[in-house]
PAVEX-200132 format. One record per residue: residue in one letter; x, y, z of N, C-alpha, C, O in turn. Coordinates in nm, 4 decimals, always signed. Layout:
% residues N
a; X; Y; Z; X; Y; Z; X; Y; Z; X; Y; Z
...
//
This chain:
% residues 181
m; +4.4165; +3.7392; -3.3982; +4.3913; +3.6758; -3.2715; +4.5176; +3.6012; -3.2325; +4.5764; +3.5278; -3.3119
t; +4.5569; +3.6220; -3.1098; +4.6770; +3.5565; -3.0620; +4.6446; +3.4135; -3.0205; +4.5285; +3.3759; -3.0041
f; +4.7478; +3.3373; -3.0044; +4.7301; +3.1993; -2.9623; +4.6653; +3.1932; -2.8246; +4.5823; +3.1061; -2.7986
r; +4.7026; +3.2843; -2.7375; +4.6468; +3.2882; -2.6030; +4.4964; +3.3193; -2.6075; +4.4192; +3.2549; -2.5365
a; +4.4541; +3.4138; -2.6870; +4.3126; +3.4491; -2.7004; +4.2364; +3.3323; -2.7634; +4.1241; +3.3013; -2.7237
f; +4.2989; +3.2686; -2.8614; +4.2359; +3.1538; -2.9252; +4.2125; +3.0411; -2.8233; +4.1062; +2.9790; -2.8215
r; +4.3126; +3.0162; -2.7396; +4.3011; +2.9119; -2.6383; +4.1896; +2.9451; -2.5383; +4.1160; +2.8551; -2.4980
h; +4.1755; +3.0696; -2.4979; +4.0678; +3.1110; -2.4066; +3.9306; +3.0913; -2.4711; +3.8361; +3.0483; -2.4051
c; +3.9204; +3.1227; -2.5993; +3.7930; +3.1026; -2.6699; +3.7560; +2.9548; -2.6740; +3.6404; +2.9188; -2.6518
i; +3.8528; +2.8701; -2.7019; +3.8286; +2.7258; -2.7063; +3.7857; +2.6764; -2.5678; +3.6896; +2.6002; -2.5568
l; +3.8548; +2.7184; -2.4636; +3.8194; +2.6776; -2.3279; +3.6794; +2.7272; -2.2898; +3.6037; +2.6559; -2.2239
l; +3.6461; +2.8477; -2.3310; +3.5129; +2.9019; -2.3034; +3.4055; +2.8209; -2.3751; +3.3016; +2.7897; -2.3169
l; +3.4305; +2.7866; -2.5019; +3.3347; +2.7059; -2.5772; +3.3169; +2.5663; -2.5149; +3.2054; +2.5146; -2.5084
i; +3.4254; +2.5072; -2.4702; +3.4180; +2.3756; -2.4064; +3.3375; +2.3857; -2.2776; +3.2527; +2.3006; -2.2508
a; +3.3637; +2.4900; -2.1968; +3.2905; +2.5080; -2.0713; +3.1421; +2.5294; -2.0973; +3.0586; +2.4735; -2.0261
l; +3.1080; +2.6086; -2.1973; +2.9678; +2.6305; -2.2307; +2.9022; +2.5013; -2.2791; +2.7885; +2.4715; -2.2426
g; +2.9728; +2.4262; -2.3596; +2.9202; +2.3000; -2.4088; +2.8955; +2.2002; -2.2965; +2.7931; +2.1318; -2.2951
l; +2.9900; +2.1918; -2.2013; +2.9735; +2.1008; -2.0882; +2.8575; +2.1427; -1.9980; +2.7827; +2.0580; -1.9492
s; +2.8427; +2.2734; -1.9759; +2.7318; +2.3177; -1.8908; +2.5981; +2.2914; -1.9589; +2.5006; +2.2599; -1.8906
a; +2.5905; +2.3033; -2.0904; +2.4667; +2.2735; -2.1626; +2.4344; +2.1248; -2.1528; +2.3185; +2.0873; -2.1354
c; +2.5361; +2.0404; -2.1640; +2.5141; +1.8959; -2.1507; +2.4679; +1.8614; -2.0099; +2.3797; +1.7772; -1.9925
a; +2.5264; +1.9256; -1.9094; +2.4870; +1.8976; -1.7720; +2.3423; +1.9381; -1.7477; +2.2690; +1.8675; -1.6784
q; +2.3005; +2.0512; -1.8039; +2.1624; +2.0950; -1.7863; +2.0663; +2.0015; -1.8583; +1.9587; +1.9725; -1.8060
l; +2.1021; +1.9543; -1.9756; +2.0168; +1.8602; -2.0472; +2.0015; +1.7307; -1.9686; +1.8924; +1.6740; -1.9621
g; +2.1105; +1.6842; -1.9091; +2.1061; +1.5609; -1.8316; +2.0188; +1.5737; -1.7081; +1.9538; +1.4771; -1.6681
n; +2.0164; +1.6916; -1.6469; +1.9377; +1.7100; -1.5246; +1.7898; +1.7275; -1.5523; +1.7071; +1.6823; -1.4731
s; +1.7541; +1.7920; -1.6625; +1.6131; +1.8245; -1.6833; +1.5334; +1.7074; -1.7402; +1.4210; +1.6835; -1.6960
g; +1.5863; +1.6362; -1.8338; +1.5069; +1.5329; -1.8984; +1.5428; +1.3923; -1.8578; +1.4648; +1.3002; -1.8823
g; +1.6580; +1.3720; -1.7965; +1.7042; +1.2371; -1.7715; +1.6767; +1.1838; -1.6327; +1.7041; +1.0667; -1.6067
s; +1.6238; +1.2644; -1.5425; +1.6037; +1.2143; -1.4069; +1.4828; +1.1205; -1.4029; +1.3794; +1.1451; -1.4650
a; +1.5002; +1.0138; -1.3283; +1.3934; +0.9134; -1.3181; +1.2823; +0.9655; -1.2273; +1.3092; +1.0371; -1.1308
p; +1.1584; +0.9302; -1.2578; +1.0490; +0.9721; -1.1693; +1.0623; +0.9017; -1.0347; +1.1195; +0.7929; -1.0272
p; +1.0100; +0.9623; -0.9284; +1.0193; +0.8960; -0.7982; +0.9366; +0.7676; -0.7991; +0.8378; +0.7577; -0.8719
p; +0.9767; +0.6690; -0.7180; +0.8986; +0.5444; -0.7131; +0.7601; +0.5730; -0.6558; +0.7426; +0.6699; -0.5819
p; +0.6617; +0.4897; -0.6892; +0.5261; +0.5118; -0.6370; +0.5244; +0.5029; -0.4842; +0.5979; +0.4242; -0.4246
t; +0.4407; +0.5834; -0.4233; +0.4259; +0.5815; -0.2775; +0.3408; +0.4620; -0.2364; +0.2799; +0.3964; -0.3208
l; +0.3370; +0.4342; -0.1068; +0.2538; +0.3248; -0.0565; +0.1070; +0.3457; -0.0931; +0.0438; +0.2522; -0.1422
p; +0.0494; +0.4659; -0.0710; -0.0912; +0.4841; -0.1131; -0.1118; +0.4642; -0.2636; -0.2147; +0.4101; -0.3040
e; -0.0177; +0.5060; -0.3465; -0.0306; +0.4869; -0.4912; -0.0257; +0.3389; -0.5274; -0.1001; +0.2938; -0.6145
r; +0.0607; +0.2637; -0.4615; +0.0704; +0.1196; -0.4879; -0.0574; +0.0474; -0.4441; -0.1056; -0.0428; -0.5126
v; -0.1116; +0.0884; -0.3289; -0.2355; +0.0276; -0.2794; -0.3506; +0.0607; -0.3742; -0.4322; -0.0262; -0.4050
e; -0.3578; +0.1851; -0.4205; -0.4644; +0.2226; -0.5133; -0.4574; +0.1404; -0.6418; -0.5603; +0.0957; -0.6924
a; -0.3370; +0.1202; -0.6947; -0.3208; +0.0389; -0.8158; -0.3625; -0.1062; -0.7890; -0.4269; -0.1686; -0.8733
a; -0.3263; -0.1595; -0.6727; -0.3640; -0.2970; -0.6380; -0.5152; -0.3083; -0.6224; -0.5743; -0.4083; -0.6632
t; -0.5780; -0.2071; -0.5638; -0.7237; -0.2068; -0.5485; -0.7913; -0.2040; -0.6849; -0.8896; -0.2748; -0.7067
q; -0.7400; -0.1238; -0.7762; -0.7962; -0.1186; -0.9117; -0.7867; -0.2541; -0.9797; -0.8808; -0.2971; -1.0465
r; -0.6721; -0.3226; -0.9629; -0.6567; -0.4561; -1.0218; -0.7587; -0.5529; -0.9615; -0.8192; -0.6324; -1.0334
l; -0.7775; -0.5462; -0.8304; -0.8730; -0.6337; -0.7627; -1.0133; -0.6113; -0.8181; -1.0826; -0.7078; -0.8504
l; -1.0559; -0.4866; -0.8296; -1.1917; -0.4571; -0.8744; -1.2113; -0.4831; -1.0232; -1.3205; -0.5215; -1.0651
e; -1.1078; -0.4631; -1.1031; -1.1185; -0.4936; -1.2460; -1.1339; -0.6440; -1.2677; -1.2091; -0.6869; -1.3553
a; -1.0637; -0.7230; -1.1891; -1.0704; -0.8686; -1.2033; -1.1963; -0.9267; -1.1374; -1.2410; -1.0354; -1.1739
n; -1.2531; -0.8540; -1.0406; -1.3682; -0.9042; -0.9647; -1.4703; -0.7927; -0.9434; -1.4912; -0.7503; -0.8297
p; -1.5340; -0.7445; -1.0495; -1.6256; -0.6301; -1.0357; -1.7462; -0.6582; -0.9460; -1.8064; -0.5647; -0.8933
e; -1.7819; -0.7844; -0.9280; -1.8966; -0.8194; -0.8442; -1.8677; -0.7978; -0.6949; -1.9608; -0.7955; -0.6143
a; -1.7432; -0.7822; -0.6579; -1.7081; -0.7685; -0.5162; -1.7764; -0.6486; -0.4520; -1.8099; -0.6531; -0.3336
t; -1.7974; -0.5421; -0.5276; -1.8594; -0.4221; -0.4696; -2.0064; -0.4444; -0.4343; -2.0642; -0.3656; -0.3594
r; -2.0668; -0.5491; -0.4866; -2.2066; -0.5790; -0.4526; -2.2215; -0.6250; -0.3078; -2.3320; -0.6262; -0.2535
y; -2.1106; -0.6624; -0.2460; -2.1162; -0.7162; -0.1103; -2.0837; -0.6076; -0.0073; -2.0000; -0.6269; +0.0810
s; -2.1504; -0.4951; -0.0201; -2.1404; -0.3849; +0.0754; -2.2535; -0.4004; +0.1752; -2.3563; -0.4594; +0.1418
p; -2.2383; -0.3502; +0.2944; -2.1199; -0.2842; +0.3473; -2.0115; -0.3855; +0.3855; -2.0368; -0.5046; +0.4039
m; -1.8920; -0.3328; +0.3963; -1.7740; -0.4121; +0.4268; -1.7102; -0.3562; +0.5529; -1.7185; -0.2363; +0.5791
i; -1.6466; -0.4424; +0.6310; -1.5618; -0.3969; +0.7404; -1.4188; -0.4391; +0.7078; -1.3963; -0.5361; +0.6355
a; -1.3235; -0.3652; +0.7616; -1.1829; -0.3919; +0.7317; -1.1113; -0.4400; +0.8567; -1.1221; -0.3796; +0.9633
a; -1.0391; -0.5479; +0.8423; -0.9576; -0.6019; +0.9506; -0.8135; -0.5567; +0.9312; -0.7682; -0.5351; +0.8187
t; -0.7436; -0.5430; +1.0406; -0.6020; -0.5114; +1.0335; -0.5288; -0.6247; +0.9631; -0.5538; -0.7418; +0.9915
f; -0.4392; -0.5910; +0.8721; -0.3591; -0.6929; +0.8057; -0.2589; -0.7478; +0.9073; -0.2049; -0.6740; +0.9897
v; -0.2356; -0.8773; +0.8996; -0.1524; -0.9441; +0.9999; -0.0304; -1.0084; +0.9350; -0.0257; -1.0302; +0.8140
s; +0.0670; -1.0377; +1.0187; +0.1882; -1.1054; +0.9739; +0.1533; -1.2481; +0.9337; +0.0846; -1.3183; +1.0080
i; +0.1994; -1.2912; +0.8181; +0.1737; -1.4270; +0.7706; +0.2389; -1.5300; +0.8635; +0.1954; -1.6450; +0.8692
d; +0.3420; -1.4888; +0.9352; +0.4123; -1.5796; +1.0253; +0.3452; -1.5938; +1.1612; +0.3699; -1.6902; +1.2337
n; +0.2592; -1.4963; +1.1956; +0.1888; -1.5011; +1.3237; +0.0601; -1.4219; +1.3065; +0.0609; -1.2989; +1.3132
l; -0.0506; -1.4924; +1.2843; -0.1771; -1.4276; +1.2531; -0.2348; -1.3479; +1.3693; -0.3357; -1.2794; +1.3524
a; -0.1731; -1.3553; +1.4866; -0.2172; -1.2752; +1.6003; -0.1289; -1.1519; +1.6164; -0.1393; -1.0812; +1.7167
q; -0.0422; -1.1253; +1.5187; +0.0509; -1.0135; +1.5298; +0.0369; -0.9209; +1.4095; +0.0209; -0.9659; +1.2961
s; +0.0432; -0.7931; +1.4361; +0.0424; -0.6951; +1.3285; +0.1497; -0.5911; +1.3565; +0.2353; -0.6104; +1.4428
s; +0.1447; -0.4826; +1.2842; +0.2436; -0.3759; +1.2958; +0.1804; -0.2494; +1.2418; +0.0659; -0.2500; +1.1965
t; +0.2551; -0.1422; +1.2470; +0.2077; -0.0179; +1.1861; +0.1784; -0.0408; +1.0387; +0.0800; +0.0116; +0.9866
l; +0.2616; -0.1178; +0.9714; +0.2370; -0.1475; +0.8301; +0.1041; -0.2196; +0.8116; +0.0276; -0.1851; +0.7215
g; +0.0751; -0.3185; +0.8945; -0.0512; -0.3922; +0.8834; -0.1718; -0.3031; +0.9052; -0.2735; -0.3176; +0.8374
r; -0.1606; -0.2112; +0.9993; -0.2727; -0.1218; +1.0267; -0.2917; -0.0191; +0.9151; -0.4049; +0.0065; +0.8741
i; -0.1826; +0.0400; +0.8655; -0.1983; +0.1417; +0.7610; -0.2358; +0.0767; +0.6279; -0.3092; +0.1366; +0.5493
a; -0.1875; -0.0435; +0.6012; -0.2256; -0.1115; +0.4764; -0.3761; -0.1357; +0.4746; -0.4410; -0.1139; +0.3723
s; -0.4318; -0.1802; +0.5861; -0.5757; -0.2010; +0.5958; -0.6509; -0.0698; +0.5743; -0.7493; -0.0656; +0.5005
e; -0.6055; +0.0347; +0.6375; -0.6697; +0.1659; +0.6233; -0.6632; +0.2150; +0.4787; -0.7620; +0.2664; +0.4263
l; -0.5486; +0.1995; +0.4145; -0.5326; +0.2471; +0.2760; -0.6191; +0.1678; +0.1794; -0.6811; +0.2256; +0.0901
f; -0.6241; +0.0351; +0.1964; -0.7100; -0.0459; +0.1096; -0.8569; -0.0103; +0.1312; -0.9315; +0.0037; +0.0343
a; -0.8996; +0.0047; +0.2574; -1.0386; +0.0396; +0.2857; -1.0724; +0.1754; +0.2248; -1.1803; +0.1928; +0.1682
s; -0.9826; +0.2698; +0.2360; -1.0052; +0.4024; +0.1781; -1.0162; +0.3953; +0.0270; -1.1042; +0.4572; -0.0328
s; -0.9268; +0.3198; -0.0343; -0.9286; +0.3055; -0.1795; -1.0564; +0.2358; -0.2271; -1.1138; +0.2740; -0.3291
l; -1.1004; +0.1342; -0.1535; -1.2255; +0.0657; -0.1882; -1.3454; +0.1589; -0.1712; -1.4382; +0.1558; -0.2521
a; -1.3441; +0.2409; -0.0677; -1.4529; +0.3372; -0.0476; -1.4567; +0.4383; -0.1615; -1.5643; +0.4749; -0.2087
q; -1.3408; +0.4831; -0.2054; -1.3350; +0.5778; -0.3177; -1.3865; +0.5137; -0.4459; -1.4360; +0.5830; -0.5348
a; -1.3751; +0.3815; -0.4556; -1.4221; +0.3098; -0.5742; -1.5708; +0.2752; -0.5646; -1.6254; +0.2121; -0.6552
g; -1.6365; +0.3156; -0.4562; -1.7797; +0.2943; -0.4456; -1.8240; +0.1898; -0.3461; -1.9441; +0.1705; -0.3269
m; -1.7313; +0.1222; -0.2829; -1.7660; +0.0208; -0.1831; -1.8081; +0.0912; -0.0541; -1.7426; +0.1862; -0.0112
q; -1.9154; +0.0459; +0.0072; -1.9553; +0.0999; +0.1371; -1.8697; +0.0329; +0.2437; -1.8743; -0.0888; +0.2611
v; -1.7918; +0.1133; +0.3146; -1.7018; +0.0609; +0.4170; -1.7506; +0.1105; +0.5526; -1.7583; +0.2309; +0.5769
r; -1.7829; +0.0179; +0.6388; -1.8311; +0.0528; +0.7722; -1.7107; +0.0717; +0.8643; -1.6227; -0.0141; +0.8713
e; -1.7079; +0.1836; +0.9339; -1.5992; +0.2132; +1.0278; -1.6292; +0.1434; +1.1597; -1.7233; +0.1811; +1.2296
v; -1.5508; +0.0426; +1.1945; -1.5786; -0.0356; +1.3144; -1.5080; +0.0183; +1.4372; -1.5435; -0.0190; +1.5489
k; -1.4111; +0.1032; +1.4206; -1.3401; +0.1569; +1.5370; -1.4289; +0.2505; +1.6181; -1.3952; +0.2849; +1.7314
m; -1.5419; +0.2919; +1.5615; -1.6323; +0.3813; +1.6327; -1.7310; +0.3035; +1.7200; -1.8062; +0.3633; +1.7969
r; -1.7310; +0.1724; +1.7085; -1.8260; +0.0913; +1.7855; -1.7537; +0.0254; +1.9017; -1.6333; +0.0004; +1.8958
d; -1.8289; -0.0022; +2.0071; -1.7722; -0.0664; +2.1250; -1.7655; -0.2177; +2.1132; -1.6958; -0.2823; +2.1914
s; -1.8359; -0.2750; +2.0177; -1.8484; -0.4196; +2.0136; -1.7289; -0.4913; +1.9510; -1.7215; -0.6140; +1.9579
l; -1.6357; -0.4186; +1.8904; -1.5169; -0.4826; +1.8338; -1.3981; -0.4507; +1.9222; -1.3561; -0.3354; +1.9324
f; -1.3449; -0.5517; +1.9851; -1.2310; -0.5334; +2.0730; -1.1083; -0.4975; +1.9911; -1.0732; -0.5674; +1.8960
i; -1.0437; -0.3886; +2.0284; -0.9231; -0.3453; +1.9590; -0.8069; -0.3568; +2.0564; -0.7970; -0.2803; +2.1523
e; -0.7201; -0.4521; +2.0312; -0.6059; -0.4738; +2.1185; -0.4979; -0.3720; +2.0840; -0.4645; -0.3536; +1.9669
e; -0.4437; -0.3065; +2.1851; -0.3426; -0.2051; +2.1627; -0.2229; -0.2665; +2.0899; -0.1813; -0.3781; +2.1211
n; -0.1682; -0.1937; +1.9935; -0.0543; -0.2334; +1.9107; -0.0852; -0.3503; +1.8177; +0.0068; -0.4031; +1.7551
v; -0.2093; -0.3923; +1.8064; -0.2438; -0.4987; +1.7118; -0.3505; -0.4498; +1.6154; -0.3354; -0.4656; +1.4942
g; -0.4568; -0.3915; +1.6656; -0.5620; -0.3427; +1.5782; -0.6793; -0.4371; +1.5755; -0.6959; -0.5195; +1.6655
e; -0.7606; -0.4255; +1.4727; -0.8832; -0.5049; +1.4640; -0.8537; -0.6375; +1.3961; -0.8772; -0.6532; +1.2763
l; -0.8026; -0.7319; +1.4720; -0.7713; -0.8631; +1.4160; -0.8997; -0.9431; +1.4007; -0.9827; -0.9481; +1.4915
i; -0.9145; -1.0047; +1.2859; -1.0319; -1.0890; +1.2644; -0.9829; -1.2272; +1.2226; -0.9284; -1.2445; +1.1136
l; -1.0026; -1.3245; +1.3096; -0.9657; -1.4610; +1.2776; -1.0868; -1.5295; +1.2168; -1.1998; -1.4851; +1.2370
s; -1.0647; -1.6364; +1.1431; -1.1729; -1.6996; +1.0672; -1.2917; -1.7392; +1.1547; -1.4057; -1.7308; +1.1088
r; -1.2692; -1.7817; +1.2783; -1.3814; -1.8226; +1.3632; -1.4658; -1.7034; +1.4075; -1.5777; -1.7223; +1.4552
q; -1.4156; -1.5827; +1.3930; -1.4881; -1.4642; +1.4353; -1.5600; -1.3946; +1.3202; -1.6371; -1.3016; +1.3440
v; -1.5372; -1.4367; +1.1979; -1.5888; -1.3668; +1.0814; -1.7401; -1.3527; +1.0853; -1.7917; -1.2417; +1.0720
q; -1.8119; -1.4622; +1.1031; -1.9580; -1.4538; +1.1005; -2.0117; -1.3714; +1.2161; -2.1037; -1.2916; +1.1978
r; -1.9558; -1.3894; +1.3344; -2.0040; -1.3129; +1.4497; -1.9838; -1.1632; +1.4281; -2.0755; -1.0842; +1.4505
l; -1.8658; -1.1247; +1.3855; -1.8378; -0.9823; +1.3669; -1.9166; -0.9226; +1.2512; -1.9627; -0.8087; +1.2594
s; -1.9322; -0.9980; +1.1448; -2.0083; -0.9440; +1.0319; -2.1539; -0.9232; +1.0713; -2.2167; -0.8273; +1.0264
q; -2.2083; -1.0109; +1.1540; -2.3456; -0.9932; +1.2013; -2.3558; -0.8727; +1.2941; -2.4495; -0.7935; +1.2838
e; -2.2595; -0.8591; +1.3844; -2.2614; -0.7467; +1.4782; -2.2528; -0.6123; +1.4053; -2.3106; -0.5131; +1.4497
h; -2.1821; -0.6101; +1.2958; -2.1595; -0.4849; +1.2221; -2.2424; -0.4776; +1.0941; -2.2247; -0.3865; +1.0132
n; -2.3320; -0.5729; +1.0763; -2.4191; -0.5763; +0.9586; -2.3378; -0.5634; +0.8294; -2.3711; -0.4843; +0.7412
a; -2.2318; -0.6420; +0.8204; -2.1433; -0.6374; +0.7041; -2.1644; -0.7604; +0.6175; -2.1853; -0.8707; +0.6680
r; -2.1587; -0.7404; +0.4879; -2.1714; -0.8515; +0.3936; -2.0351; -0.9035; +0.3505; -2.0242; -1.0143; +0.2979
s; -1.9310; -0.8237; +0.3727; -1.7964; -0.8672; +0.3353; -1.6936; -0.8074; +0.4307; -1.7208; -0.7121; +0.5036
i; -1.5753; -0.8667; +0.4274; -1.4666; -0.8253; +0.5149; -1.3394; -0.8147; +0.4321; -1.3069; -0.9041; +0.3540
l; -1.2682; -0.7045; +0.4503; -1.1364; -0.6872; +0.3902; -1.0353; -0.7475; +0.4865; -1.0281; -0.7081; +0.6029
m; -0.9579; -0.8427; +0.4376; -0.8568; -0.9090; +0.5187; -0.7254; -0.9077; +0.4425; -0.7236; -0.8960; +0.3200
g; -0.6156; -0.9199; +0.5157; -0.4883; -0.9239; +0.4465; -0.3758; -0.9735; +0.5341; -0.3843; -0.9747; +0.6569
t; -0.2710; -1.0140; +0.4670; -0.1500; -1.0581; +0.5353; -0.0303; -0.9902; +0.4695; -0.0387; -0.9415; +0.3568
y; +0.0804; -0.9882; +0.5419; +0.2058; -0.9380; +0.4852; +0.3197; -1.0277; +0.5323; +0.3133; -1.0889; +0.6389
a; +0.4229; -1.0337; +0.4507; +0.5414; -1.1119; +0.4832; +0.6635; -1.0269; +0.4534; +0.6707; -0.9600; +0.3503
q; +0.7581; -1.0303; +0.5436; +0.8799; -0.9529; +0.5266; +0.9921; -1.0429; +0.4778; +1.0290; -1.1403; +0.5434
g; +1.0455; -1.0083; +0.3612; +1.1647; -1.0742; +0.3113; +1.2863; -0.9915; +0.3473; +1.2774; -0.8994; +0.4285
e; +1.3995; -1.0236; +0.2877; +1.5213; -0.9490; +0.3171; +1.5155; -0.8067; +0.2622; +1.5556; -0.7120; +0.3297
n; +1.4652; -0.7919; +0.1390; +1.4619; -0.6614; +0.0746; +1.3222; -0.6187; +0.0309; +1.3047; -0.5101; -0.0244
t; +1.2229; -0.7039; +0.0554; +1.0884; -0.6801; +0.0029; +0.9840; -0.7212; +0.1052; +1.0023; -0.8171; +0.1801
v; +0.8735; -0.6462; +0.1067; +0.7557; -0.6860; +0.1841; +0.6483; -0.7253; +0.0835; +0.6264; -0.6554; -0.0155
y; +0.5823; -0.8359; +0.1089; +0.4768; -0.8868; +0.0226; +0.3444; -0.8697; +0.0964; +0.3308; -0.9133; +0.2107
i; +0.2471; -0.8063; +0.0314; +0.1161; -0.7854; +0.0918; +0.0109; -0.8537; +0.0056; +0.0095; -0.8385; -0.1166
s; -0.0769; -0.9289; +0.0705; -0.1883; -0.9940; +0.0042; -0.3162; -0.9426; +0.0679; -0.3299; -0.9446; +0.1903
a; -0.4103; -0.8964; -0.0141; -0.5381; -0.8446; +0.0354; -0.6507; -0.9197; -0.0332; -0.6398; -0.9562; -0.1502
r; -0.7593; -0.9426; +0.0400; -0.8746; -1.0092; -0.0190; -1.0029; -0.9591; +0.0444; -1.0065; -0.9200; +0.1610
i; -1.1069; -0.9615; -0.0353; -1.2415; -0.9330; +0.0135; -1.3098; -1.0676; +0.0293; -1.3174; -1.1461; -0.0652
v; -1.3598; -1.0938; +0.1503; -1.4186; -1.2229; +0.1831; -1.5670; -1.2026; +0.2123; -1.6047; -1.1124; +0.2872
r; -1.6504; -1.2869; +0.1527; -1.7941; -1.2822; +0.1800; -1.8164; -1.3281; +0.3238; -1.7685; -1.4342; +0.3636
a; -1.8880; -1.2492; +0.4003; -1.9061; -1.2771; +0.5426; -1.9907; -1.4009; +0.5679; -1.9679; -1.4706; +0.6668
s; -2.0857; -1.4299; +0.4836; -2.1786; -1.5402; +0.5098; -2.1133; -1.6775; +0.5021; -2.1537; -1.7687; +0.5743
d; -2.0128; -1.6939; +0.4157; -1.9542; -1.8271; +0.4002; -1.8018; -1.8272; +0.3839; -1.7430; -1.9301; +0.3508
a; -1.7379; -1.7116; +0.4073; -1.5915; -1.6974; +0.4012; -1.5332; -1.7247; +0.2619; -1.4147; -1.7558; +0.2499
m; -1.6145; -1.7133; +0.1580; -1.5638; -1.7288; +0.0212; -1.4914; -1.6010; -0.0206; -1.5380; -1.4905; +0.0072
v; -1.3778; -1.6169; -0.0872; -1.3016; -1.5020; -0.1342; -1.3696; -1.4460; -0.2584; -1.3881; -1.5165; -0.3576
l; -1.4063; -1.3187; -0.2518; -1.4734; -1.2511; -0.3635; -1.3738; -1.1849; -0.4577; -1.4037; -1.1629; -0.5750
g; -1.2579; -1.1540; -0.4074; -1.1544; -1.0912; -0.4887; -1.0269; -1.0805; -0.4077; -1.0294; -1.0729; -0.2849
s; -0.9150; -1.0798; -0.4793; -0.7872; -1.0685; -0.4091; -0.6872; -0.9959; -0.4971; -0.7027; -0.9872; -0.6189
t; -0.5859; -0.9449; -0.4329; -0.4781; -0.8758; -0.5028; -0.3535; -0.8837; -0.4161; -0.3601; -0.9217; -0.2992
s; -0.2422; -0.8481; -0.4734; -0.1180; -0.8475; -0.3965; -0.0277; -0.7360; -0.4482; -0.0462; -0.6842; -0.5584
l; +0.0690; -0.7012; -0.3666; +0.1671; -0.6021; -0.4083; +0.2960; -0.6270; -0.3327; +0.2973; -0.6917; -0.2280
t; +0.4023; -0.5756; -0.3866; +0.5328; -0.5859; -0.3217; +0.5862; -0.4451; -0.2986; +0.5596; -0.3526; -0.3754
l; +0.6617; -0.4319; -0.1911; +0.7203; -0.3036; -0.1545; +0.8677; -0.3231; -0.1238; +0.9027; -0.4108; -0.0448
p; +0.9548; -0.2436; -0.1842; +1.0956; -0.2528; -0.1464; +1.1137; -0.1980; -0.0050; +1.0558; -0.0951; +0.0299
i; +1.1925; -0.2656; +0.0748; +1.2120; -0.2217; +0.2133; +1.3091; -0.1040; +0.2160; +1.4235; -0.1137; +0.1717
d; +1.2597; +0.0066; +0.2689; +1.3428; +0.1241; +0.2927; +1.3307; +0.1574; +0.4414; +1.2671; +0.0831; +0.5161
n; +1.3905; +0.2673; +0.4847; +1.3868; +0.3009; +0.6269; +1.2449; +0.3248; +0.6775; +1.2123; +0.2870; +0.7900
d; +1.1600; +0.3872; +0.5956; +1.0205; +0.4101; +0.6340; +0.9501; +0.2778; +0.6612; +0.8871; +0.2598; +0.7654
l; +0.9615; +0.1870; +0.5673; +0.8940; +0.0579; +0.5797; +0.9522; -0.0230; +0.6960; +0.8785; -0.0896; +0.7687
r; +1.0826; -0.0169; +0.7130; +1.1470; -0.0874; +0.8234; +1.0918; -0.0379; +0.9576; +1.0680; -0.1173; +1.0485
a; +1.0719; +0.0932; +0.9691; +1.0157; +0.1500; +1.0917; +0.8712; +0.1036; +1.1123; +0.8311; +0.0749; +1.2251
m; +0.7926; +0.0961; +1.0039; +0.6538; +0.0509; +1.0167; +0.6439; -0.0966; +1.0524; +0.5444; -0.1404; +1.1101
l; +0.7453; -0.1719; +1.0188; +0.7476; -0.3142; +1.0537; +0.7973; -0.3378; +1.1955; +0.7892; -0.4490; +1.2478
g; +0.8486; -0.2319; +1.2569; +0.8956; -0.2434; +1.3945; +1.0427; -0.2735; +1.4061; +1.0914; -0.3033; +1.5152
g; +1.1147; -0.2664; +1.2952; +1.2557; -0.2975; +1.2973; +1.3466; -0.1774; +1.3160; +1.4688; -0.1914; +1.3155
g; +1.2877; -0.0584; +1.3326; +1.3710; +0.0615; +1.3430; +1.4486; +0.0836; +1.2157; +1.4132; +0.0287; +1.1114
w; +1.5521; +0.1617; +1.2219; +1.6407; +0.1808; +1.1079; +1.7713; +0.2311; +1.1561; +1.8618; +0.2543; +1.0760
//
């Protein structure tokens, strides 16, 4: 074997070794994608129900749009979808969730949703024959959104269970908050 042939063999072996290392790095070393918003809400709902299993006894429930902690009369796409996702997750866990958007008696303000302020809780729960209400707030930080959700007993506004979650702000979340991207 000549020196030139030997050098080609060495270069070929190095190239094969590097390609094998690159394939190993791609197949087993990639991080799983971060949890989606519905997955995070489902996990938060599970924590709420595990810590407060009696909350499901207060069915049926109605869900209010989650509102900005800085202005309880303001919501966003995030507030509306968070409420929908929590209500869906609670329904999947066995809670009876009454759909109030199908009734005429709950005023739905465009771009806000079904806001429920504390003075309206008893009136709305009676109108919708609900024993509990899903309520929530969110706060936007620089890099994180904080969401707090609670199930409130309609008869006396006592909190039956609560949970919270945080979301890193990305372009999707920024758009849902109304900040564009």
